[in-house]
C-alpha positions as CSV (number, residue, x, y, z in Angstrom):
1,E,183.6,147.8,-119.7
2,F,184.9,144.9,-117.6
3,N,183.2,141.5,-118.0
4,F,183.7,139.0,-115.3
5,F,183.4,135.5,-116.7
6,Y,182.9,132.6,-114.3
7,M,184.7,130.1,-116.6
8,K,185.7,129.6,-120.3
9,V,184.4,126.7,-122.4
10,I,185.2,125.9,-126.0
11,H,182.6,123.8,-127.7
12,F,183.8,121.8,-130.7
13,I,181.2,120.6,-133.3
14,A,181.9,119.4,-136.8
15,S,179.3,121.6,-138.4
16,I,177.4,124.7,-137.2
17,D,175.6,125.1,-140.5
18,K,171.9,125.8,-140.6
19,T,171.3,122.5,-142.5
20,G,173.1,120.7,-139.6
21,G,170.0,119.2,-138.0
22,G,169.4,118.3,-134.4
23,N,172.9,118.7,-133.0
24,T,173.3,122.2,-134.4
25,A,169.9,123.2,-133.0
26,Y,170.9,121.8,-129.6
27,M,174.3,123.6,-129.7
28,K,172.5,127.0,-130.3
29,L,170.0,126.4,-127.5
30,I,172.4,125.3,-124.8
31,A,175.1,127.8,-125.7
32,E,172.7,130.7,-125.5
33,E,171.3,129.4,-122.1
34,L,174.8,128.8,-120.7
35,A,175.8,132.4,-121.6
36,K,173.3,133.5,-118.8
37,Y,175.6,131.7,-116.3
38,N,178.5,134.1,-117.2
39,I,180.4,131.4,-119.1
40,N,182.7,132.7,-121.8
41,Q,182.0,130.4,-124.8
42,I,183.7,129.9,-128.1
43,I,182.4,127.5,-130.7
44,V,185.0,125.9,-133.0
45,S,183.6,124.3,-136.1
46,G,184.1,123.5,-139.7
47,H,183.7,126.1,-142.5
48,S,180.1,127.0,-143.2
49,D,178.5,129.4,-145.7
50,N,175.4,129.6,-143.5
51,P,176.3,129.3,-139.9
52,V,173.6,129.4,-137.2
53,E,173.7,132.8,-135.3
54,I,174.3,132.2,-131.6
55,D,173.9,135.2,-129.3
56,G,176.9,136.2,-127.2
57,V,179.1,133.3,-128.5
58,K,182.2,133.7,-130.6
59,L,182.5,131.4,-133.7
60,E,185.8,130.2,-135.0
61,L,185.5,128.3,-138.3
62,F,188.2,126.2,-139.9
63,E,188.4,124.6,-143.3
64,S,188.5,120.8,-142.5
65,M,186.2,119.0,-144.9
66,G,186.8,115.3,-145.4
67,L,190.0,115.3,-143.3
68,T,191.5,111.9,-142.5
69,P,194.7,110.9,-140.7
70,F,196.2,110.1,-144.1
71,H,196.2,113.8,-145.1
72,K,199.5,114.3,-143.3
73,T,200.2,118.0,-144.4
74,R,196.6,119.2,-143.9
75,V,196.5,117.4,-140.5
76,K,199.7,119.2,-139.4
77,I,198.4,122.6,-140.5
78,L,195.0,122.1,-138.8
79,F,196.6,120.7,-135.6
80,R,198.8,123.9,-135.4
81,A,195.7,126.1,-135.9
82,Y,193.8,124.2,-133.2
83,T,196.8,124.4,-130.8
84,A,197.1,128.2,-131.5
85,I,193.5,128.9,-130.6
86,L,193.7,126.8,-127.5
87,E,196.9,128.5,-126.3
88,L,195.3,131.9,-127.0
89,E,192.0,131.3,-125.3
90,K,193.1,129.0,-122.5
91,P,189.7,127.4,-121.8
92,D,188.9,125.6,-118.6
93,I,187.0,122.9,-120.5
94,V,186.8,121.7,-124.1
95,H,183.4,120.1,-124.9
96,V,183.6,117.9,-128.1
97,N,180.2,117.1,-129.7
98,G,179.9,114.0,-131.9
99,L,182.1,111.2,-133.2
100,W,183.5,109.8,-136.4
101,N,184.9,113.1,-137.8
102,Y,188.6,113.1,-137.6
103,E,188.8,116.8,-136.7
104,N,186.8,116.1,-133.5
105,S,189.6,113.7,-132.3
106,L,192.3,116.1,-133.5
107,F,190.9,119.0,-131.5
108,Q,190.5,116.8,-128.5
109,K,194.1,115.6,-128.8
110,S,195.5,119.2,-129.1
111,A,193.5,120.2,-126.0
112,Q,194.7,117.2,-123.9
113,L,198.3,117.8,-124.9
114,L,197.8,121.2,-123.2
115,N,196.3,119.6,-120.1
116,I,192.8,121.0,-120.8
117,K,189.9,118.8,-119.6
118,V,187.8,117.3,-122.4
119,I,184.2,116.3,-122.2
120,L,182.9,114.1,-125.0
121,T,179.2,113.9,-126.1
122,P,178.7,111.1,-128.6
123,H,175.1,112.3,-129.5
124,G,173.9,108.8,-130.1
125,M,176.7,108.0,-132.6
126,L,177.5,104.7,-130.8
127,E,173.9,103.4,-131.1
128,P,173.8,99.8,-132.6
129,Y,171.8,101.0,-135.7
130,I,174.5,103.6,-136.4
131,L,177.4,101.2,-135.9
132,K,175.9,98.8,-138.4
133,R,176.0,101.4,-141.2
134,N,179.3,101.9,-143.1
135,T,180.8,99.3,-140.8
136,L,184.2,99.1,-142.6
137,K,184.6,102.9,-142.4
138,K,183.7,102.9,-138.7
139,K,186.0,100.0,-137.9
140,L,188.9,101.9,-139.6
141,A,188.0,105.1,-137.8
142,L,187.9,103.3,-134.4
143,F,191.2,101.7,-135.1
144,L,192.9,104.9,-136.3
145,Y,191.6,107.5,-133.8
146,Q,188.1,107.1,-132.4
147,K,188.7,104.4,-129.9
148,Q,191.6,106.4,-128.5
149,S,189.6,109.6,-128.2
150,L,186.8,107.8,-126.4
151,K,189.2,106.2,-124.0
152,N,191.1,109.4,-123.3
153,A,188.1,111.7,-122.7
154,D,188.1,113.1,-119.1
155,A,184.3,112.6,-119.0
156,I,181.5,111.3,-121.3
157,H,178.1,113.0,-121.4
158,A,175.2,110.8,-122.5
159,T,171.6,112.0,-123.1
160,A,169.9,109.0,-121.7
161,V,170.4,105.9,-119.5
162,S,170.1,103.7,-122.6
163,E,172.8,105.6,-124.4
164,L,175.2,105.3,-121.4
165,D,174.5,101.6,-121.2
166,Q,175.4,101.1,-124.8
167,I,178.7,103.2,-124.3
168,Q,179.7,101.1,-121.4
169,K,178.8,97.9,-123.2
170,L,181.4,98.9,-125.8
171,G,184.0,99.1,-122.9
172,Y,184.2,102.9,-122.2
173,Y,183.9,103.4,-118.4
174,N,185.0,107.0,-118.2
175,P,183.5,109.2,-115.5
176,S,180.1,110.1,-117.0
177,V,176.9,112.1,-116.6
178,I,173.4,111.7,-118.0
179,I,171.8,115.0,-119.0
180,P,169.0,114.9,-121.6
181,N,168.6,117.4,-124.4
182,G,166.2,120.2,-123.6
183,I,163.7,122.3,-125.5
184,D,162.9,126.0,-125.4
185,T,159.3,125.7,-124.1
186,S,158.8,129.5,-124.3
187,V,158.3,129.3,-128.1
188,I,156.0,126.3,-128.1
189,P,152.2,126.8,-128.2
190,Q,149.7,124.6,-126.4
191,K,147.1,122.5,-128.2
192,K,143.5,123.5,-127.7
193,W,141.4,120.3,-127.7
194,E,137.7,120.3,-128.6
195,I,136.3,117.8,-126.1
196,N,132.7,117.6,-127.2
197,K,133.4,117.5,-130.9
198,E,134.2,113.9,-131.8
199,I,136.8,113.5,-134.5
200,K,136.1,110.9,-137.0
201,T,139.5,111.1,-138.6
202,K,142.6,111.1,-136.4
203,N,145.4,113.3,-137.7
204,L,148.8,111.8,-137.1
205,L,152.0,113.9,-137.6
206,F,155.4,112.6,-138.5
207,L,157.9,115.5,-138.3
208,S,161.6,114.6,-138.8
209,R,164.1,113.9,-141.5
210,V,162.7,111.6,-144.2
211,H,165.3,108.9,-144.1
212,P,165.3,105.0,-144.1
213,K,166.2,105.0,-140.4
214,K,162.9,106.7,-139.5
215,G,160.7,103.7,-140.3
216,I,158.1,105.4,-142.6
217,D,158.1,102.3,-144.8
218,V,157.0,100.2,-141.8
219,L,154.2,102.7,-141.1
220,I,152.9,102.5,-144.7
221,K,152.7,98.7,-144.5
222,A,150.9,99.0,-141.1
223,V,148.3,101.4,-142.4
224,S,147.6,99.1,-145.4
225,K,146.7,96.3,-142.9
226,L,144.1,98.4,-141.0
227,E,140.5,97.6,-141.6
228,D,139.3,100.9,-140.0
229,K,141.4,103.5,-141.7
230,N,140.0,106.6,-140.0
231,L,143.3,108.4,-140.0
232,M,145.4,110.8,-142.0
233,I,149.2,111.0,-141.7
234,T,151.2,114.1,-142.5
235,I,154.9,113.5,-143.3
236,A,156.8,116.7,-142.7
237,G,160.6,117.0,-143.2
238,N,163.6,117.1,-145.4
239,G,164.8,114.1,-147.3
240,E,166.4,113.0,-150.5
241,K,164.0,113.4,-153.4
242,D,164.6,109.8,-154.6
243,Y,163.7,108.3,-151.2
244,I,160.6,110.5,-150.8
245,N,159.4,109.3,-154.3
246,E,160.2,105.7,-153.3
247,L,157.9,106.1,-150.2
248,K,155.1,107.6,-152.3
249,R,155.5,104.7,-154.7
250,Q,155.2,102.2,-151.8
251,A,152.1,104.0,-150.5
252,K,150.5,103.7,-154.0
253,D,151.4,100.0,-154.3
254,Y,149.7,99.4,-150.9
255,N,146.7,101.5,-151.9
256,V,147.1,103.9,-149.0
257,I,148.5,107.0,-150.9
258,E,145.4,109.0,-150.0
259,K,146.2,108.5,-146.3
260,F,149.6,110.2,-146.5
261,N,150.3,113.8,-147.1
262,F,154.0,114.7,-147.8
263,V,154.5,118.4,-147.1
264,G,158.2,118.9,-147.0
265,P,160.1,120.7,-144.2
266,L,158.3,123.4,-142.1
267,Y,159.9,125.8,-139.7
268,G,158.8,128.4,-137.1
269,K,155.2,129.4,-137.0
270,E,154.2,126.9,-139.7
271,K,155.7,124.1,-137.8
272,W,153.9,124.9,-134.6
273,E,150.6,125.3,-136.4
274,L,151.0,121.8,-137.9
275,Y,151.7,120.3,-134.5
276,S,148.7,122.1,-133.0
277,K,146.4,120.8,-135.8
278,S,147.4,117.2,-135.2
279,D,145.9,114.7,-132.7
280,L,148.9,112.5,-132.3
281,F,152.6,112.4,-133.1
282,I,154.3,109.4,-134.5
283,L,158.0,108.6,-135.0
284,P,158.4,104.9,-135.9
285,T,162.2,105.2,-136.0
286,H,164.8,102.4,-135.9
287,S,167.1,104.5,-133.7
288,E,167.1,107.9,-132.1
289,N,169.5,109.3,-129.6
290,F,167.0,111.6,-128.1
291,G,164.3,112.9,-130.5
292,I,163.8,116.6,-129.8
293,V,160.6,116.4,-131.9
294,I,159.1,113.9,-129.3
295,A,159.7,116.5,-126.5
296,E,158.2,119.2,-128.7
297,A,155.1,117.2,-129.4
298,L,154.6,116.3,-125.8
299,H,154.9,119.9,-124.7
300,I,152.3,120.9,-127.2
301,G,150.0,118.3,-125.7
302,L,150.1,115.5,-128.2
303,P,150.3,111.8,-127.2
304,V,153.3,110.2,-128.9
305,I,153.8,106.8,-130.6
306,T,157.4,105.9,-130.9
307,T,159.8,102.9,-130.6
308,T,162.2,101.3,-128.2
309,G,164.9,102.5,-130.5
310,T,164.4,105.8,-128.6
311,P,165.0,106.5,-124.9
312,W,161.4,107.5,-124.3
313,K,160.2,104.7,-122.0
314,E,158.6,107.5,-120.0
315,L,155.8,107.6,-122.5
316,Q,154.6,104.4,-120.9
317,T,155.4,105.2,-117.3
318,N,153.8,108.6,-117.5
319,S,150.8,107.5,-119.7
320,C,151.4,110.0,-122.5
321,G,152.0,107.6,-125.4
322,W,153.2,104.3,-126.7
323,W,156.7,102.9,-126.6
324,I,156.8,99.8,-128.9
325,D,159.2,97.5,-130.6
326,L,159.2,98.5,-134.2
327,S,157.2,96.0,-136.3
328,V,154.3,96.2,-138.7
329,L,152.2,94.1,-136.3
330,N,152.9,96.3,-133.3
331,L,152.1,99.4,-135.3
332,V,148.9,97.9,-136.5
333,D,147.8,97.1,-132.9
334,T,148.8,100.6,-131.7
335,L,147.0,102.4,-134.5
336,K,143.9,100.3,-133.9
337,E,144.0,101.5,-130.2
338,V,144.6,105.1,-131.2
339,I,141.6,105.1,-133.7
340,S,139.3,103.8,-130.9
341,L,140.2,106.6,-128.4
342,D,138.1,109.7,-127.9
343,N,139.3,113.3,-127.6
344,E,139.0,113.3,-123.8
345,A,141.4,110.3,-123.5
346,L,143.9,111.9,-125.9
347,Q,143.8,115.2,-124.1
348,E,144.4,113.5,-120.8
349,M,147.5,111.8,-122.2
350,G,148.5,115.1,-123.7
351,K,148.3,116.8,-120.3
352,N,150.6,114.1,-118.8
353,G,153.1,114.6,-121.5
354,M,153.2,118.4,-120.9
355,E,153.8,117.9,-117.2
356,L,156.7,115.5,-118.0
357,I,158.4,118.0,-120.2
358,Q,158.0,120.9,-117.7
359,K,159.5,118.8,-115.0
360,K,162.5,117.3,-116.8
361,Y,163.2,118.6,-120.3
362,T,163.1,122.4,-120.4
363,I,166.4,124.0,-121.6
364,Q,166.7,125.8,-118.3
365,T,166.7,122.5,-116.3
366,V,169.1,120.9,-118.7
367,T,171.5,123.9,-118.8
368,K,171.6,124.1,-115.0
369,A,172.7,120.4,-114.9
370,M,175.3,121.1,-117.5
371,F,176.7,124.1,-115.6
372,N,177.0,122.0,-112.5
373,F,178.7,119.3,-114.4
374,Y,181.2,121.7,-115.9
375,N,181.9,123.0,-112.4
376,S,182.6,119.5,-111.0
377,C,185.0,118.8,-113.9
378,I,187.0,121.9,-113.2
379,I,187.2,121.2,-109.5
380,K,188.5,117.6,-110.0
C-alpha cells in the first residue's frame, strides 16, 4: 500500500500526557485534523506513562525530565537522539509548542542545524502575568537559551492579536501569523432555553483549573458584596487540595459558602451536561492565552463573563458576554446586570456567541489556516 504524503511535520511538545491540560488537548485536535490534509506527522515529546492517543500520528517519547543546560552529559545524549530522529524523518517543518522547557530549545537547535524550518508557538507563555511568576528562573532561562530560540525561529504563531502585540513588545519581530485555537464543535451539545419559565436563581459555571491565576478569590469577594444574591456558582476543575480548601475557607469567612458548589473535574458527557444546565459561564482569570472553555461555552449557547486578561474582546463586539478589567467592583456590577436579565435576553446573547464560534473558531477553520501557513513556510 503506497501512501502519498503532501508534507511531513514534526510537532514538538514538552508533554503529551493526559494530565497535560489545554496544550495537550489542542495538539490532539489539530494533529488529527491535519492528518486529513495528507500530512505525515510525528509528535516528539517527553516520557509519559499515560500519553494521549492521537489517530494516525506517530509518537516518539524521550526521557528528558528537568533537563537544564548544566546537565552537560544528558544534554549531549538527548541532542544526539533528537538529531538522529530528524535525520531519519527529514521533516519539511518542525513545529515547537511552548517555551521555558530547555528540551524545546534543544530540539529547535538540532532542527535548525540541519536547515529545517522551525515554527514556534509560545501558547501564551510570554504573557505579563506568566513572566511575573518565577522571575529569576525565567530571566536565567531567557539568558541561557530562550531568547536565542525566540530570535532564531523562522516564524512565530500567536493565537490572538493581543498575544502577538506582547511578543513584539518584547522585541521579537519574526515573520508571524495569528491563528486562534479551535474547538471540535461536533461533540458539543446546544443548550435548550426555556423562555417562558423565569429563572429565579441564575446558575453560573466556572470550568477550568482551580488555580490562583483564575481569580476565584475575586469572585468570592464580589458575591459577598451583592445585595441580591439570586445566583449559584459551580466550580468545576482540578486543583491542589490545599488551594481548594483555602477558597472554601474564604467563602465561609465571607458568608457565601452556600452560593458555591465545588464539584471537582468533569469530562465528556458529564462536562457537557454541566454546561447545558448552566445559564452563564464565568472565567474571572488574571491571564489566559486563549481559553478553550470560553469557546466551548459560547458554542453551547451560554453568555460569558471574562476579563481583559483574555483575548475575548469579541464578547463585547458580538454582544455575547462581558469583557471586563478584573476587580471586585467590576465583577459586582456585572453580576448585578446578569441577575437582572431575563431568559430571552440570555438566549439572544447565547445565539450570538454560537454564531461567532461557527464563523471563526471551529477546528476545521483553524486547521485550514494552519495548513496554508505550513505551505507558505515551505515555499519561502
